[in-house]
LOROLO-592834 format. One record per atom (N, C-alpha, C, CB): residue in three letters; x, y, z negated. Coordinates in steps of 0.1 Angstrom, whole numbers, plus 2048, in hexadecimal, padded with zeros to 3 digits. Glycine has a CB too. Example, Ala and Ser with C-alpha at 12.3 -4.5 7.8 and 13.67 -1.06 7.14 Angstrom:
BEGIN
ALA8847C77B2ALA87B7D37B2ALA8847DF7B2ALA8717D37A6SER8807EA7B9SER8897F57B9SER8818007B1SER88D7FA7C7
END
This chain:
BEGIN
MET1D87A84A6MET1D57A14B2MET1E27A04BAMET1C97A84BAGLU1E37944C2GLU1F07934C8GLU1EF7984D6GLU1F57844C8ALA1FA79E4DBALA1FA7A54E7ALA1FF7994F3ALA2047B24E6ASP1FA79B4FFASP200792508ASP20D79750DASP1F8791514VAL21678B510VAL22378F514VAL22478D523VAL22E78850CVAL228798529VAL22A797539VAL23979853BVAL2237A5541THR23E78F543THR24C790547THR24D790556THR254785543ASP25479A55CASP25679B56AASP26479456CASP2577AB56ELEU26378B576LEU26F78557BLEU273788588LEU26E77857ALYS27E78F58ALYS283793596LYS28C78A59ELYS28779D593VAL2897865A9VAL29277C5B1VAL2977845BCVAL28976E5B7HIS2A57855BCHIS2AC78E5C5HIS2AE7845D2HIS2BB7935BFSER2AC78A5DFSER2AE7835EBSER2BD77F5EDSER2A978B5F6ARG2C67875E8ARG2D37835EAARG2DA77A5DDARG2DB7905EDTYR2D877F5D2TYR2DF77A5C6TYR2D676D5C0TYR2E07865BBASN2CA76C5C3ASN2C375F5BEASN2BF7575CAASN2B57625B5CYS2C57565D4CYS2C274E5E1CYS2CB7435E2CYS2C27575EETYR2C57365E2TYR2CC72B5E7TYR2CC72A5F6TYR2C771E5E0ARG2D672D5FDARG2D672D60BARG2D8721612ARG2DF73560ELEU2D171E61BLEU2D170F622LEU2D7713630LEU2BF708625SER2E270B632SER2E870B640SER2E170664BSER2F4704641PRO2E3709657PRO2DE701661PRO2DE6F3661PRO2E270566CGLU2EB6ED65CGLU2EC6DF65AGLU2E36DA650GLU2FA6DA657GLN2E06E1644GLN2D86DC63BGLN2C96DC63FGLN2D96E462FMET2C56E7647MET2B96E764CMET2B66DD656MET2B76F2652ASN2C06D965EASN2BE6CD666ASN2BD6C165FASN2C96CB66FALA2C46BF653ALA2C36B364BALA2B66B1645ALA2CC6B2641ILE2B06BD642ILE2A26BD63BILE2996B8646ILE29D6CC634GLN29A6BD652GLN2916BA65CGLN2926AB660GLN2946C3667ASP29F6A5660ASP2A2698662ASP29C68F656ASP2B1697664LYS29D69364ALYS29968B63FLYS28B68A63DLYS29F690634GLY283696640GLY27669763FGLY26E68F64AGLY2746A4640VAL26068D647VAL25768964EVAL24F693655VAL24F681646SER24D693663SER24969F66ASER23D69A673SER2566A5673VAL2356A5675VAL2286A367CVAL2266B2684VAL21B69E671THR2206B0690THR21D6BD697THR20F6C2692THR21D6BB6A7LEU20F6CF68FLEU2026D468BLEU1FC6DC69ALEU2046DF67DASN1F06D769DASN1EA6DC6A7ASN1E26EA6A3ASN1E16D26ADPRO1DF6F16AFPRO1D86FD6ACPRO1CA6FB6A6PRO1D67056B9GLY1C670369DGLY1BA702696GLY1BD705687GLY1B46F4698THR1B470267FTHR1B6702670THR1BB6F566BTHR1A9706669ASN1C66F3664ASN1CD6E865FASN1CD6E8650ASN1DC6E8665ILE1C96DE64BILE1C86DB63DILE1D26D0638ILE1BB6D8639VAL1DB6D362FVAL1E66C962BVAL1E36C761DVAL1F56CD62DLYS1E06BC618LYS1E06B860ALYS1E56AB606LYS1D36B9605LEU1E96A95F9LEU1ED69C5F5LEU1E26935F3LEU1F569C5E9LEU1E26875FBLEU1D767D5FBLEU1D86735F0LEU1D8675608LYS1E566E5EFLYS1E86615E7LYS1F66625E3LYS1E66545EFASN1F965E5D7ASN20565D5CFASN20864C5CDASN2026665C1GLU2126495D4GLU21663B5D1GLU22463A5CCGLU2146325DDTHR2276425C2THR2356435BETHR2356405B1THR23B6505C1SER24263C5ABSER24363A59DSER24B646598SER24A62D59BTYR24A65259DTYR25165D599TYR24F66158BTYR24F6695A2THR259663584THR258668575THR261673574THR25C65C56ATHR26067A56ATHR269684564THR27667E55ETHR26168D55AGLY27E68655BGLY28B681555GLY28967A547GLY29668C553THR27D67E540THR279678534THR27166C536THR27368052CGLY26E668541GLY26565B543GLY25765F545GLY266651537ALA25266C542ALA246670545ALA241670553ALA24467B540LYS23466C556LYS22F66C564LYS22F67A569LYS221666565ALA23367C575ALA23668A57BALA22968C584ALA24368A585GLU226698585GLU21C69C58FGLU22169B59DGLU2176AB58DPRO21A6975A6PRO21F6965B4PRO2216A45BBPRO21668E5BCTRP22B6A45C2TRP22D6B15C9TRP2356AF5D6TRP2356BA5BFILE2346B75E0ILE23B6B65ECILE23E6C45F2ILE2346AF5F6LEU24A6C35F9LEU24E6D1600LEU24A6D060DLEU25C6D55FFLEU2476DB614LEU2436DC623LEU24B6E662ALEU2336DF624TRP2516E3636TRP2586EC63DTRP2506EE648TRP2666E963FILE24B6F964DILE2426FA659ILE249703663ILE233701656TYR24B6FF66FTYR253707678TYR251704686TYR262706675GLY25570D690GLY25570B69EGLY24770F6A5GLY2586FC6A0GLY23E71469FGLY23371A6A4GLY22E72669DGLY22870F6A4LYS22172A69DLYS21C734696LYS21073068ELYS21873E6A0VAL213732681VAL20972E676VAL20673966BVAL20F72166FMET1FB73A667MET1F674365DMET1F173B651MET1EB74D662ASN1F873D646ASN1F4737639ASN1E873F634ASN20073662EARG1DD739632ARG1D174062DARG1D2746620ARG1C673862DLYS1DC744618LYS1DE74A60CLYS1E675860FLYS1E5741602THR1ED759617THR1F576661ATHR1EF76D625THR20376361DASN1E8766630ASN1E376E63BASN1EE775643ASN1DA778636VAL1F976E644VAL20477464BVAL20A768657VAL210779640GLU20876D663GLU20C76366DGLU21C76466FGLU20576567BVAL22175666EVAL23075666EVAL233749678VAL23675465EVAL24074967CVAL24573E684VAL24D73467CVAL24D74268EALA24E73766FALA25472C665ALA25072F657ALA26672B667THR24E72564FTHR249728641THR24C71C638THR23972C640TRP24D71D62CTRP24D713622TRP242712618TRP25871661AALA23E707615ALA23470560BALA2366F9602ALA228705612SER22F6F85F6SER22F6EC5F0SER2216E95EBSER2396ED5E4LEU21F6DC5E9LEU2136D75E4LEU2166D05D6LEU20B6CD5EFASN20F6D45CCASN2126D15BEASN2046CC5B9ASN2176DF5B5GLY2036BE5BAGLY1F76B75B4GLY1EC6B65BDGLY1F36BE5A7TYR1E26AE5BATYR1D96A75C2TYR1CE6B45C6TYR1D16995BAASP1CC6BE5BFASP1C36C85C2ASP1C96D45CAASP1BC6CE5B5ASP1D66D35CDASP1DD6DC5D5ASP1DB6DA5E4ASP1EB6DD5D2ALA1D96E45EBALA1D66E35FBALA1DD6EF602ALA1C66E35FELEU1E36ED60ELEU1E66F8615LEU1DF6F9622LEU1F46F8618THR1D8705624THR1D0706630THR1D7710637THR1C170A62CMET1D870D645MET1E071664FMET1D771765BMET1EF70F653ASP1D6722661ASP1D272466FASP1DE723677ASP1CB730672VAL1DF71A681VAL1E871768BVAL1E571D698VAL1EB70A68CTHR1EC72769DTHR1E972D6AATHR1F37276B4THR1EB73C6ABGLU1FF7236B2GLU20771C6BCGLU20C70F6B3GLU2147276C3PRO20C7046BBPRO2106F76B5PRO21E6F86ACPRO2126ED6C1ALA21E6F36A0ALA2296F4699ALA22C6E7692ALA22870068FTHR2376E568CTHR23D6D9685THR23B6DA676THR24C6D7688LEU2356D0670LEU2356D0661LEU23D6C565ELEU2266CE65BCYS2476C7656CYS2516BF650CYS24F6BD641CYS25F6C4653ALA24C6B163CALA24A6AF62EALA2556A8627ALA23D6A762BPHE2596AB61CPHE2656A5615PHE2656A8607PHE2716AA61ALEU26D6A25FFLEU2706A35F1LEU27E6A85EDLEU26D6975EAPHE2806AF5E3PHE28E6B25DDPHE28E6AA5D1PHE2916C15DBASP2996A55CEASP29B69D5C1ASP2AA69D5BEASP29668E5C2THR2AC69B5B1THR2BA69B5ACTHR2BF68B5A9THR2BA6A559ESER2B56845AASER2B76765A6SER2AD66C5ACSER2B7675597THR2B06635B6THR2A765B5BDTHR2A664E5B6THR2AC6595CAGLY2AC64C5ACGLY2AC63F5A5GLY2A163C59CGLY2B863C59EASN299647597ASN28E64558EASN282643594ASN28D64F585HIS2806435A0HIS2736425A6HIS27363C5B4HIS26C6505A5SER2686375BASER2676335C9SER2596345CDSER26B6235CBGLY2556315D8GLY2496325DFGLY24763E5E6GLY23F62F5D6GLU23B6405E9GLU23864C5F2GLU22C6545EFGLU236647600LEU22C6615F4LEU2206685F3LEU21A669601LEU2226775EDTHR20C669601THR20666B60FTHR1FF67860FTHR1FB65F612LEU20167F61BLEU1FD68C61ELEU1F168A627LEU207694624SER1E6691625SER1DB69262FSER1DC69F638SER1CC691627VAL1DD69E644VAL1DE6AB64DVAL1D16AA655VAL1EB6AB657THR1C86B4653THR1BB6B465ATHR1BB6C1662THR1AF6B2650THR1B96BF66FTHR1B76CB679THR1A96CC67BTHR1BF6CB688LEU1A36D867ALEU1956DC67ALEU1936E3689LEU1916E766E
END
């Protein structure tokens, strides 16, 4: 009978950290698209993918987007920790971020990429406040 293999991967807060400078954070905020999250329960999800994004091998890639949430108080329902700033990602159409917003915050959505020449178009996010 085969045994399961478990690997623990330790990520060190100093040695495995890509540090973003204040200038880089401002550049992310300038490049991304932003919306104000109002108090209440906010649900963010990918609604539509109108991109021709592919992997380096030409295979179609799953849509994904990065989110930087800051400037207010929010609680990600997955962690149940109230914070004034947080990062999240949405990976595929079934992924959603549910947050309880107690003070208005800014949601900034953007992508990271190493080559912008192999795709074009846009992803549409749905932001619903209950």
